[in-house]
C-alpha positions in Angstrom: 30.6 97.8 42.8 29.7 95.8 39.8 26.1 95.5 38.5 25.3 92.8 35.9 22.4 93.2 33.6 21.1 90.2 31.5 18.5 90.4 28.7 16.8 87.4 27.2 16.9 87.9 23.4 15.4 84.6 22.5 12.6 84.2 20.0 10.1 83.4 22.7 10.4 86.8 24.3 9.4 88.8 21.2 10.4 92.2 20.0 8.1 94.2 22.1 9.1 92.5 25.4 12.8 92.8 24.4 12.4 96.5 23.8 10.5 97.1 27.1 13.2 95.1 29.0 15.9 97.1 27.4 14.2 100.4 28.2 13.6 99.4 31.8 17.3 98.7 32.2 18.2 102.1 30.7 15.9 103.7 33.4 17.5 101.6 36.1 20.9 102.8 35.1 19.7 106.4 35.1 18.2 106.0 38.6 21.3 104.4 40.0 23.4 107.3 38.6 21.1 109.8 40.2 22.4 108.6 43.5 25.9 109.8 42.6 27.4 106.3 42.4 29.5 104.9 39.5 29.3 101.2 39.5 30.8 99.1 36.7 28.1 97.5 34.5 28.3 94.3 32.6 25.7 93.7 30.0 24.9 90.2 28.5 22.2 89.1 26.1 21.3 85.6 25.6 19.4 83.3 23.2 21.0 80.7 21.3 24.3 82.3 21.7 25.3 84.7 24.5 26.5 88.1 23.5 28.6 90.3 25.8 27.5 93.9 25.1 29.5 95.6 27.9 32.2 94.0 30.0 33.0 95.3 33.5 36.6 95.3 32.3 36.0 98.0 29.8 37.1 101.4 31.2 33.8 102.9 30.1 31.7 100.5 31.9 31.3 102.9 34.8 30.1 105.7 32.5 26.3 105.4 33.0 25.6 107.5 29.7 27.9 105.3 27.7 26.3 102.1 29.0 22.8 103.4 28.4 23.7 104.3 24.8 25.1 100.7 24.3 21.8 99.3 25.7 19.8 101.7 23.5 21.6 100.5 20.4 20.6 96.8 21.2 18.2 95.4 18.5 16.1 92.3 18.8 17.4 89.7 16.4 14.9 87.1 15.3 17.8 85.0 13.9 18.4 83.7 17.5 16.8 80.4 18.3 15.4 78.9 21.5 17.3 76.3 23.3 20.3 78.2 24.7 23.4 76.2 25.9 23.8 76.9 29.6 27.5 76.1 29.8 28.3 78.5 27.0 26.2 81.2 28.8 28.1 80.6 31.9 31.4 81.0 30.1 30.4 84.2 28.5 29.1 85.4 31.8 32.5 84.8 33.3 34.0 87.0 30.6 32.1 89.9 32.1 32.9 88.9 35.7 29.8 87.1 36.7 
């Protein structure tokens, strides 16, 4: 089973909302892992440019602790601008198996 997590990192979201969304996704991963399942996770952030944080092709993508750590390391980057390019995001999403 693959689970894909996408976080909006655009300027309009703001640092507080970004941090809350990131923390909720970490909690979701912890909850899923408590059921004894080990899905592969794909994590993608997007703003002006998409960023693949975790690919489902990575052998560690099914390690909930590792994926949670990668999510926890995500920082809100105000250098990103609004107006994302949908086609580029779709291509990057395909990189993680979306």
